[in-house]
Rosetta silent file (secondary structure, phi, psi, omega in degrees, C-alpha in Angstrom):
SEQUENCE: MTVTARVTSRDVPVGDLTFRLHEAGTPGPEAIVFLHGSGPGATGLSNWAQIIADLGPRFYCLAPDMIGFGDSSHPDPAPQGMAEFNELRTRALFGLLDVLGLDRVHLVGNSMGGSIALLATLRAPERVGKVVLMGSGGAPDMPTSPGLQHLREFYADPTADSLRELLRQFVYDLAPLSERVDQVVAERMSYVVRADIKRSHAASFNMEPPRRFFYQEELATITNDVLAIHGRDDQIIPLEASTYFATHIPNASLYVFGRCGHWTQIEYPEKFEYLLTEFLAGAL
SCORE:     score description
SCORE:     0.000 S_00000001
   1 L     0.000  131.692 -179.223    0.000    0.000    0.000 S_00000001
   2 L   -72.491  130.978  177.104    1.355    3.408   -0.987 S_00000001
   3 L   -89.380  128.083  178.263    2.020    5.740    1.925 S_00000001
   4 L  -118.652  161.689  178.496    0.888    9.312    1.287 S_00000001
   5 L   -97.808  152.546  176.211    1.305   12.526    3.248 S_00000001
   6 L   -74.950  134.909  177.663   -1.493   14.662    4.605 S_00000001
   7 L   -96.914  127.532  178.177   -2.070   17.835    2.593 S_00000001
   8 E  -121.243  160.258 -179.091   -2.752   20.979    4.615 S_00000001
   9 E  -132.989  143.175  178.414   -3.568   24.536    3.556 S_00000001
  10 E  -153.372  162.341  176.092   -2.857   27.883    5.197 S_00000001
  11 E   -96.668  132.995 -179.133   -2.653   31.577    4.387 S_00000001
  12 E  -123.763  109.729  177.299    0.823   33.123    4.320 S_00000001
  13 E   -69.241  136.415  176.513    1.090   36.950    4.230 S_00000001
  14 E  -134.005   95.007 -174.426    3.848   38.273    1.965 S_00000001
  15 L    61.282 -127.657 -179.854    3.964   42.050    2.198 S_00000001
  16 L   -83.742   -2.188 -177.152    0.674   43.428    0.897 S_00000001
  17 E  -109.857  165.514  175.728   -0.239   40.070   -0.644 S_00000001
  18 E  -136.318  132.603  174.405   -1.361   36.743    0.787 S_00000001
  19 E   -98.461  136.438  161.697   -0.709   33.260   -0.567 S_00000001
  20 E   -87.695  113.326 -174.227   -3.009   30.309    0.008 S_00000001
  21 E  -109.288  124.968  174.990   -0.343   27.636    0.439 S_00000001
  22 E  -105.056  132.721 -174.406   -1.028   23.916    0.150 S_00000001
  23 E  -145.963  157.195  177.792    1.759   21.728    1.488 S_00000001
  24 E  -147.849  148.773 -179.872    2.696   18.163    2.332 S_00000001
  25 L    92.994  176.498 -177.012    5.703   16.630    3.994 S_00000001
  26 L   -95.198  127.258  178.181    8.104   17.890    6.631 S_00000001
  27 L   -54.146  133.628 -177.760    9.778   21.280    6.095 S_00000001
  28 L  -172.389 -174.567 -174.132   13.418   20.722    5.294 S_00000001
  29 L   -70.021  -24.524 -178.702   16.220   21.426    2.831 S_00000001
  30 L   -95.219   82.158 -175.372   14.791   19.235    0.023 S_00000001
  31 E  -109.974  139.722  177.016   11.821   21.399   -0.945 S_00000001
  32 E  -120.829  128.335  175.298    9.858   21.334   -4.197 S_00000001
  33 E  -105.581  122.495 -179.047    7.567   24.175   -5.230 S_00000001
  34 E  -100.401  121.400 -175.118    4.851   23.138   -7.694 S_00000001
  35 E  -107.946  117.372 -174.857    3.590   26.003   -9.880 S_00000001
  36 L   -78.172  167.310  177.655    0.184   25.497  -11.455 S_00000001
  37 L   -85.505 -179.508 -179.522   -1.005   26.559  -14.879 S_00000001
  38 L   -89.344 -167.802  179.392   -3.518   29.238  -15.792 S_00000001
  39 L   113.739  157.845 -175.658   -7.139   28.843  -16.745 S_00000001
  40 L   -62.852  122.621  176.143  -10.510   29.534  -15.141 S_00000001
  41 L    77.991    8.510 -178.312  -10.613   28.447  -11.510 S_00000001
  42 L   -64.765  142.482  176.551   -7.096   26.991  -11.485 S_00000001
  43 L  -142.663  170.852  175.772   -5.515   26.436   -8.053 S_00000001
  44 H   -60.956  -41.402 -178.232   -2.515   24.693   -6.598 S_00000001
  45 H   -71.158  -36.209 -177.900   -4.630   21.761   -5.478 S_00000001
  46 H   -64.105  -27.324  177.566   -6.481   21.337   -8.778 S_00000001
  47 H   -91.199  -33.908 -161.390   -3.113   20.745  -10.478 S_00000001
  48 H  -128.233    5.914 -172.528   -1.074   19.070   -7.774 S_00000001
  49 H   -53.784  -51.526 -177.633   -3.171   17.469   -5.000 S_00000001
  50 H   -67.159  -39.927 -174.962   -2.243   13.855   -5.744 S_00000001
  51 H   -64.251  -46.387 -176.848    1.384   14.607   -6.569 S_00000001
  52 H   -71.845  -30.473  175.179    2.199   16.454   -3.345 S_00000001
  53 H   -66.600  -41.971 -178.575    0.376   13.833   -1.262 S_00000001
  54 H   -69.755  -37.637 -175.630    2.328   11.035   -2.951 S_00000001
  55 H   -92.174   -9.655 -179.156    5.712   12.777   -2.733 S_00000001
  56 L   -55.367  -36.645  177.721    5.198   14.290    0.727 S_00000001
  57 L   -63.892  -18.280 -177.297    6.818   11.337    2.542 S_00000001
  58 L  -110.718  -25.857 -175.795   10.072   12.042    0.645 S_00000001
  59 L  -136.267  159.512  168.366   10.092   15.794    0.036 S_00000001
  60 E   -85.419  110.944 -172.817    8.722   19.012    1.460 S_00000001
  61 E  -107.872  129.306  179.431    6.114   19.814   -1.215 S_00000001
  62 E  -125.894  132.417  179.457    4.521   23.245   -1.658 S_00000001
  63 E  -134.718   81.616 -178.342    1.763   24.077   -4.134 S_00000001
  64 E   -72.973  149.324  160.431    0.641   27.695   -3.710 S_00000001
  65 L   -68.976  122.118  179.843   -2.319   29.273   -5.432 S_00000001
  66 L   -66.998  156.217  179.223   -0.423   31.784   -7.555 S_00000001
  67 L   -59.245  131.783 -175.660   -1.246   35.451   -7.106 S_00000001
  68 L    90.727    8.524  178.452   -4.388   36.170   -9.108 S_00000001
  69 L  -137.181  151.356  171.215   -5.690   32.620   -8.672 S_00000001
  70 L    55.214 -132.680 -176.233   -7.765   30.714   -6.167 S_00000001
  71 L  -100.761   13.191  168.773   -7.679   31.966   -2.593 S_00000001
  72 L   -82.017  174.627 -176.740   -4.463   33.946   -2.921 S_00000001
  73 L   -63.729  146.687  174.609   -4.575   37.723   -3.354 S_00000001
  74 L  -120.220   96.040 -175.759   -6.160   39.272   -6.446 S_00000001
  75 L   -58.226  143.005  178.603   -4.544   42.696   -6.916 S_00000001
  76 L  -142.418  107.475    6.161   -6.915   45.524   -7.814 S_00000001
  77 L   -74.878  153.011 -178.538   -5.922   47.121  -10.073 S_00000001
  78 L   -95.536  151.535  170.769   -4.186   44.094  -11.538 S_00000001
  79 L   -58.179  142.886 -176.559   -1.155   44.104  -13.842 S_00000001
  80 L  -100.072  125.997 -179.527   -2.355   43.936  -17.425 S_00000001
  81 L    95.626  148.469 -177.687   -1.162   41.102  -19.617 S_00000001
  82 H   -62.680  -33.750 -177.483    0.422   37.777  -18.722 S_00000001
  83 H   -61.911  -53.053 -178.185    3.950   39.221  -18.930 S_00000001
  84 H   -68.974  -38.307  179.824    3.476   41.871  -16.234 S_00000001
  85 H   -65.285  -40.197  179.059    1.274   39.655  -14.074 S_00000001
  86 H   -68.802  -30.347  173.711    3.861   36.866  -14.171 S_00000001
  87 H   -62.498  -44.210  176.880    6.587   39.306  -13.163 S_00000001
  88 H   -62.391  -43.993 -179.910    4.495   40.146  -10.091 S_00000001
  89 H   -61.136  -37.181  179.800    3.875   36.446   -9.438 S_00000001
  90 H   -68.772  -45.346  177.822    7.610   35.755   -9.626 S_00000001
  91 H   -60.699  -42.688 -179.651    8.517   38.550   -7.205 S_00000001
  92 H   -65.518  -35.746  178.617    5.788   37.392   -4.850 S_00000001
  93 H   -61.282  -44.506  177.397    7.048   33.796   -5.076 S_00000001
  94 H   -64.911  -34.823  174.921   10.489   34.845   -3.868 S_00000001
  95 H   -62.492  -39.671  177.164    8.790   36.791   -1.088 S_00000001
  96 H   -62.458  -44.803  178.861    6.974   33.618   -0.086 S_00000001
  97 H   -61.567  -38.295  177.726   10.241   31.687    0.012 S_00000001
  98 H   -62.049  -46.739 -179.400   11.767   34.412    2.198 S_00000001
  99 H   -61.654  -37.271 -178.392    8.873   34.247    4.663 S_00000001
 100 H   -82.199   -6.197 -179.829    9.163   30.449    4.789 S_00000001
 101 L    71.891   30.521 -179.145   12.939   30.617    5.269 S_00000001
 102 L  -103.108  109.504 -177.702   13.672   28.625    2.111 S_00000001
 103 L   -77.821  -31.717 -173.987   16.936   29.698    0.529 S_00000001
 104 L  -149.791  132.861 -177.473   16.864   27.239   -2.366 S_00000001
 105 E  -139.397  156.935  167.503   14.086   25.094   -3.876 S_00000001
 106 E   -84.346  148.031 -179.103   13.410   22.896   -6.863 S_00000001
 107 E  -119.677  134.125  173.942   10.729   24.249   -9.198 S_00000001
 108 E  -125.381  115.445 -174.616    8.110   22.262  -11.129 S_00000001
 109 E  -123.033  128.386  177.935    5.986   24.400  -13.439 S_00000001
 110 E  -102.348  120.003  173.259    2.994   23.402  -15.548 S_00000001
 111 L    60.571 -113.731  175.280    2.136   25.658  -18.530 S_00000001
 112 H   -55.095  -38.942  178.428    2.016   29.197  -17.063 S_00000001
 113 H   -60.352  -30.480  175.036    3.849   27.785  -14.074 S_00000001
 114 H   -65.818  -40.529  176.597    6.672   26.791  -16.402 S_00000001
 115 H   -61.745  -41.519  179.059    7.026   30.397  -17.534 S_00000001
 116 H   -66.807  -38.233  176.683    7.196   31.517  -13.904 S_00000001
 117 H   -60.912  -40.975  178.046    9.811   28.834  -13.175 S_00000001
 118 H   -66.846  -43.287  177.525   11.937   30.190  -16.039 S_00000001
 119 H   -58.742  -43.801 -179.028   11.511   33.783  -14.853 S_00000001
 120 H   -65.234  -40.504 -178.665   12.543   32.764  -11.337 S_00000001
 121 H   -67.686  -39.667  177.596   15.570   30.818  -12.584 S_00000001
 122 H   -69.182  -34.974 -177.623   16.754   33.709  -14.745 S_00000001
 123 H   -73.982  -43.910 -173.713   16.221   36.206  -11.910 S_00000001
 124 L  -145.828   71.816 -175.919   17.911   34.275   -9.095 S_00000001
 125 H   -60.049  -26.599 -179.460   19.535   31.024  -10.290 S_00000001
 126 H   -70.111  -15.817 -179.789   21.290   30.562   -6.942 S_00000001
 127 H   -97.600   -1.329 -177.139   17.904   30.136   -5.253 S_00000001
 128 E  -116.482  131.934  175.174   16.715   27.471   -7.681 S_00000001
 129 E   -85.149 -108.307  177.042   17.873   23.861   -7.693 S_00000001
 130 E   -96.320  158.232 -173.863   16.549   21.716  -10.500 S_00000001
 131 E  -129.683  131.664  171.771   13.692   22.745  -12.790 S_00000001
 132 E  -114.537  124.872  177.379   10.931   20.718  -14.406 S_00000001
 133 E  -108.389  120.781 -178.214    8.987   22.385  -17.224 S_00000001
 134 E  -115.167  105.433 -178.892    5.705   20.660  -18.094 S_00000001
 135 L    54.516   43.542 -170.619    4.099   21.883  -21.281 S_00000001
 136 L   -68.511  144.437  170.429    5.610   25.250  -20.484 S_00000001
 137 L   -82.475  170.352  172.901    4.513   28.499  -22.053 S_00000001
 138 L   106.176   -3.995  175.913    6.910   31.154  -23.270 S_00000001
 139 L   -78.357  135.588 -178.984    8.430   29.621  -26.396 S_00000001
 140 L   -74.536  159.237  171.696    8.366   32.087  -29.328 S_00000001
 141 L    63.336   28.726  176.036    6.653   31.495  -32.649 S_00000001
 142 L   -95.540  137.317  178.545    4.190   28.920  -31.343 S_00000001
 143 L   -69.890  151.745  175.737    0.691   28.897  -32.904 S_00000001
 144 L   -83.365  115.042 -178.037   -2.301   29.613  -30.680 S_00000001
 145 L   -74.930  157.350  174.263   -4.206   26.348  -30.389 S_00000001
 146 H   -56.887  -35.708  179.109   -8.021   26.215  -30.297 S_00000001
 147 H   -64.715  -43.227  178.524   -7.727   24.917  -26.736 S_00000001
 148 H   -67.325  -37.414  176.855   -5.638   27.891  -25.626 S_00000001
 149 H   -63.315  -41.137  176.500   -8.013   30.271  -27.396 S_00000001
 150 H   -60.305  -42.581  179.786  -10.938   28.659  -25.545 S_00000001
 151 H   -61.071  -47.664 -178.315   -9.066   29.129  -22.268 S_00000001
 152 H   -61.418  -38.964 -172.684   -8.406   32.808  -22.963 S_00000001
 153 L  -101.075   20.495 -173.527  -12.019   33.503  -23.981 S_00000001
 154 H   -54.997  -39.003 -173.724  -13.702   31.294  -21.375 S_00000001
 155 H   -72.880   -0.487  169.009  -15.703   34.107  -19.796 S_00000001
 156 H   -69.518  -22.809  178.293  -17.669   34.579  -23.015 S_00000001
 157 L  -151.718   72.745 -171.140  -19.560   31.462  -21.831 S_00000001
 158 L   -80.997   63.323 -177.281  -18.547   30.750  -18.212 S_00000001
 159 L  -111.280  164.082  177.162  -20.594   27.599  -17.727 S_00000001
 160 H   -62.536  -37.279  179.149  -19.816   24.154  -16.336 S_00000001
 161 H   -64.745  -40.975  178.582  -20.355   22.651  -19.785 S_00000001
 162 H   -65.982  -39.900  179.035  -17.869   25.070  -21.327 S_00000001
 163 H   -66.713  -40.141  177.920  -15.343   24.320  -18.586 S_00000001
 164 H   -63.058  -41.190  178.226  -15.785   20.572  -19.058 S_00000001
 165 H   -65.405  -37.877  176.724  -15.208   20.950  -22.799 S_00000001
 166 H   -62.557  -47.373 -178.095  -12.096   23.015  -22.099 S_00000001
 167 H   -68.264  -27.623  174.826  -10.711   20.416  -19.715 S_00000001
 168 H   -59.605  -33.644  178.992  -11.511   17.675  -22.236 S_00000001
 169 L   -76.528  -10.109  178.981   -8.945   19.376  -24.463 S_00000001
 170 L   -81.364  -19.116 -174.037   -6.385   19.167  -21.661 S_00000001
 171 L  -121.148  156.716  179.678   -6.244   15.359  -21.756 S_00000001
 172 L   -73.525  -45.452 -176.751   -5.645   12.787  -24.474 S_00000001
 173 L  -133.515  111.246 -175.990   -8.445   10.401  -23.455 S_00000001
 174 L   -71.584  -29.975 -169.820  -11.232   11.675  -21.253 S_00000001
 175 H   -52.227  -52.836 -178.661  -12.867    8.295  -20.615 S_00000001
 176 H   -72.975  -11.840 -177.306  -10.561    6.992  -17.846 S_00000001
 177 H  -111.941    8.680 -172.888  -10.366   10.467  -16.300 S_00000001
 178 H   -59.197  -40.125  179.414  -14.032   11.488  -16.526 S_00000001
 179 H   -65.545  -42.225  178.254  -14.590   11.202  -12.773 S_00000001
 180 H   -65.460  -42.680  179.766  -11.457   13.241  -12.013 S_00000001
 181 H   -64.617  -41.051  177.028  -12.382   15.882  -14.598 S_00000001
 182 H   -60.335  -37.543  177.782  -15.930   16.146  -13.180 S_00000001
 183 H   -64.744  -43.991  179.227  -14.364   16.704   -9.754 S_00000001
 184 H   -64.238  -40.827  177.479  -12.098   19.435  -11.114 S_00000001
 185 H   -58.320  -48.294 -179.141  -15.065   21.089  -12.879 S_00000001
 186 H   -61.356  -43.765 -179.636  -17.055   21.181   -9.633 S_00000001
 187 H   -64.926  -44.057 -174.721  -14.095   22.559   -7.674 S_00000001
 188 H   -73.378  -32.167 -178.722  -13.234   25.191  -10.257 S_00000001
 189 H   -63.144  -28.897  177.401  -16.775   26.430  -10.846 S_00000001
 190 H   -65.733  -24.365  175.556  -16.920   27.594   -7.234 S_00000001
 191 H   -90.093  -38.749 -175.094  -14.051   29.940   -8.142 S_00000001
 192 H   -52.864  -37.105 -174.402  -15.145   30.819  -11.675 S_00000001
 193 L   -76.635  -10.046 -177.375  -18.219   32.688  -10.430 S_00000001
 194 L   -76.788  140.316 -178.576  -16.229   35.013   -8.166 S_00000001
 195 H   -64.802  -37.113 -178.642  -15.733   38.595   -9.353 S_00000001
 196 H   -69.602  -33.791  176.827  -12.070   38.700   -8.271 S_00000001
 197 H   -65.462  -45.749  179.300  -11.286   35.518  -10.230 S_00000001
 198 H   -61.963  -40.615 -179.439  -12.926   36.947  -13.358 S_00000001
 199 H   -63.900  -44.679 -179.536  -11.036   40.235  -12.928 S_00000001
 200 H   -67.086  -37.176  177.488   -7.665   38.494  -12.604 S_00000001
 201 H   -62.388  -46.696 -179.285   -8.432   36.251  -15.592 S_00000001
 202 H   -61.783  -39.913  179.809   -9.289   39.262  -17.761 S_00000001
 203 H   -67.300  -44.509 -178.845   -6.096   41.041  -16.695 S_00000001
 204 H   -61.510  -40.577 -174.855   -3.887   38.002  -17.311 S_00000001
 205 L  -101.361   24.798  168.248   -5.325   37.403  -20.764 S_00000001
 206 L   -71.323  113.402 -172.187   -5.354   41.026  -21.868 S_00000001
 207 L   -89.836    3.198 -179.585   -3.641   40.566  -25.216 S_00000001
 208 L   -74.707  -44.251  178.871   -2.841   44.247  -25.841 S_00000001
 209 L   -67.338  157.671  178.661    0.425   44.488  -23.842 S_00000001
 210 L   -60.464  145.399  177.800    3.514   42.781  -25.308 S_00000001
 211 L   -86.881  160.172 -179.161    3.884   39.089  -24.496 S_00000001
 212 L  -104.977  118.003  175.178    6.943   37.607  -22.772 S_00000001
 213 L  -116.321  157.053  179.016    8.934   35.050  -24.711 S_00000001
 214 L  -107.731  113.445 -174.486   12.181   33.331  -23.773 S_00000001
 215 L   -95.814  165.870 -171.572   14.743   33.661  -26.547 S_00000001
 216 H   -55.102  -39.841 -173.964   17.825   31.555  -27.246 S_00000001
 217 H   -63.175  -42.440 -178.754   20.322   34.061  -25.847 S_00000001
 218 H   -79.731  -32.796  176.391   18.848   34.165  -22.347 S_00000001
 219 H   -62.339  -32.497 -179.730   18.033   30.452  -22.243 S_00000001
 220 L   -66.147  -16.849 -179.289   21.717   29.807  -22.975 S_00000001
 221 L   -86.358   -9.845 -178.211   22.604   31.503  -19.669 S_00000001
 222 L   -78.144  120.942 -179.999   20.651   28.974  -17.563 S_00000001
 223 L  -103.725   -7.573  178.255   23.088   26.553  -15.912 S_00000001
 224 L   -66.384  151.367  171.556   20.521   24.697  -13.763 S_00000001
 225 L   -71.079  131.990 -175.946   19.563   21.152  -14.679 S_00000001
 226 E  -130.284  135.673  172.670   16.226   21.252  -16.495 S_00000001
 227 E  -118.263  117.188  175.762   13.837   18.475  -17.492 S_00000001
 228 E   -94.735  124.511  179.495   11.210   19.378  -20.087 S_00000001
 229 E  -117.406  136.460 -178.390    8.191   17.055  -20.014 S_00000001
 230 E  -148.942  143.771  170.532    5.473   17.169  -22.636 S_00000001
 231 E   -80.505  128.284 -178.009    2.471   15.191  -23.783 S_00000001
 232 L   -58.003  -30.669 -173.420    2.886   14.246  -27.441 S_00000001
 233 L  -106.314   25.710 -178.931   -0.817   14.935  -28.053 S_00000001
 234 L   -60.045  124.337  178.919   -1.032   18.227  -26.142 S_00000001
 235 L  -100.447    4.128  179.006   -3.848   20.376  -27.589 S_00000001
 236 L  -104.894  -57.192  177.187   -3.000   23.461  -25.511 S_00000001
 237 L  -118.502  125.704 -176.319    0.764   23.957  -25.936 S_00000001
 238 L   -69.197  152.305  178.671    2.438   22.140  -28.856 S_00000001
 239 H   -54.317  -31.799 -178.475    5.243   19.655  -28.262 S_00000001
 240 H   -58.094  -24.727  178.681    7.535   21.937  -30.257 S_00000001
 241 H   -64.270  -46.704  179.239    7.590   24.335  -27.274 S_00000001
 242 H   -70.827  -32.980  174.583    9.355   21.819  -25.031 S_00000001
 243 H   -60.320  -40.193  178.209   11.619   20.774  -27.902 S_00000001
 244 H   -61.596  -48.927 -178.727   12.644   24.424  -28.167 S_00000001
 245 H   -64.347  -42.531 -179.341   13.452   24.696  -24.455 S_00000001
 246 H   -65.848  -28.308 -179.725   15.341   21.391  -24.409 S_00000001
 247 H   -76.007  -35.504 -169.085   17.376   22.496  -27.443 S_00000001
 248 H  -107.553   -7.794  171.778   18.426   25.904  -26.106 S_00000001
 249 L   -93.443  122.357 -169.837   18.883   25.347  -22.352 S_00000001
 250 L   -55.640  -45.317 -175.545   22.386   23.864  -21.996 S_00000001
 251 L  -104.292   48.385 -176.075   21.687   21.291  -19.259 S_00000001
 252 E  -112.640  147.541  172.368   18.217   20.283  -20.424 S_00000001
 253 E  -126.631  161.186 -178.472   16.650   16.953  -21.314 S_00000001
 254 E  -126.573  132.445  173.443   13.297   16.181  -22.914 S_00000001
 255 E  -126.192  128.485 -177.081   10.846   13.402  -22.057 S_00000001
 256 E  -113.328  127.088  174.895    7.725   12.928  -24.173 S_00000001
 257 E   -89.952  122.039  172.963    4.646   11.032  -22.973 S_00000001
 258 L   -76.831  154.678 -179.477    2.799    9.237  -25.758 S_00000001
 259 L    51.706   48.377 -175.439   -1.024    9.215  -25.712 S_00000001
 260 L  -145.304  142.294  178.821   -0.924   12.193  -23.360 S_00000001
 261 L   -98.685 -134.526 -171.963   -2.245   15.742  -23.430 S_00000001
 262 L   -87.277  -12.462 -174.245   -1.431   18.858  -21.392 S_00000001
 263 L  -113.713   67.923 -178.609   -1.807   17.296  -17.927 S_00000001
 264 H   -58.569  -36.173 -176.340    0.975   14.719  -17.660 S_00000001
 265 H   -71.889  -19.377  178.334    0.806   14.805  -13.854 S_00000001
 266 H   -99.097  -36.088 -179.480   -2.906   13.912  -13.916 S_00000001
 267 H   -75.768  -35.845 -178.662   -2.919   11.562  -16.889 S_00000001
 268 L  -136.638   64.147 -174.028    0.178    9.593  -15.788 S_00000001
 269 H   -60.335  -41.232 -177.862    0.840   10.480  -12.132 S_00000001
 270 H   -65.345  -44.132  178.338    2.966    7.428  -11.292 S_00000001
 271 H   -64.326  -41.142  179.226    5.216    7.897  -14.320 S_00000001
 272 H   -61.964  -45.543 -179.509    5.484   11.602  -13.618 S_00000001
 273 H   -62.742  -39.160  177.660    6.439   10.997   -9.977 S_00000001
 274 H   -62.407  -47.666  179.607    9.052    8.438  -11.036 S_00000001
 275 H   -59.366  -45.387 -177.065   10.595   10.851  -13.541 S_00000001
 276 H   -63.244  -47.260 -177.618   10.661   13.680  -11.027 S_00000001
 277 H   -66.710  -39.448  177.362   12.254   11.657   -8.239 S_00000001
 278 H   -66.590  -38.101  177.446   14.856   10.135  -10.562 S_00000001
 279 H   -63.629  -46.085  179.939   15.658   13.571  -11.990 S_00000001
 280 H   -66.290  -29.861  179.802   16.112   15.078   -8.527 S_00000001
 281 L   -80.347   -6.156  179.684   18.287   12.125   -7.533 S_00000001
 282 L    84.908   13.621 -178.968   20.565   12.735  -10.532 S_00000001
 283 L   -87.770   -8.541  177.862   19.648    9.478  -12.265 S_00000001
 284 L  -115.180    0.000    0.000   18.315   11.247  -15.373 S_00000001
C-alpha cells in the first residue's frame, strides 16, 4: 500500500499580498515548489493534490495558489497582460520563500507555471535547484491552439459545460479520467463565479500588452539542470515548445509522454512521480 502525506492549507502573508499555500511533507532542505497553470478556476490543489500527497513522505512539497488565482490575493488594479502579471507572481514567489525561510528550492511548473519557473531561474539562479517544465509556455513562434483560445475567452460562456469541454482538451483520453475531470469542474466552478477571479483572468489574458517570450540568448545563460516534459498529443501547448526549451537550455533533457495531453501529472501520475524523483536524484 502506498504511503501518502497529509495535505494541509494555510494563508501566508507576503507584504501586501497573501498566498493560500497547500503543502505536504516535513519542512526541510529538500523542498519542491509546484507552480500550477492558468485557466478559469485553477488552483494549486487542482493541479497538484495527488502529486504532493504522494511525494510528501520524501520531500517538502509546496503548491501555492499563484497570485491572481484561487484563494491567494487578487490585486486591484491588476497588472495587465500575462507578462506583467507573471513578473508580479515571480517577485511574490520569492517573497513567499523568504517568509518560509527557504533559501533554495526545486521548481516544477505546468504551462504558465513553467514560464514563472523560467523567470525565477533567470532572476535568481542561486535560489533554484533543479527545474521541471511541463508543457511550459513562453516559447516564441508557437501557434495559438483552439484549446488555448478557448481558455483565454472562457468568460464569453462561463458555464460548467464550457469548462468541461475546455478540460476535455487538456487530456488525451477523457474516458478513464471522466470522474477526475468532473471533480475538477465542480471545484473550479466555485471559483469561476467570483468577481475577483474573473477580474484576474481578464487582466492576465489582456492581449494588448507585449507578451513575454524566452529567446535563445537568455536560455543559454541557464546553468541549472532542467527536465522538459510534454504530452505528445497536447492540444494546448504544442510539443515543439518543449523541444525548443530542451534544445536551447544547456543542461536540459526532454521526455515525451505518448497518448498524453497537457496534464501529464494527472494523466500519468505514477510515471510523472518516477521521472521527477529520478531527476532530482541525478539518475536522469
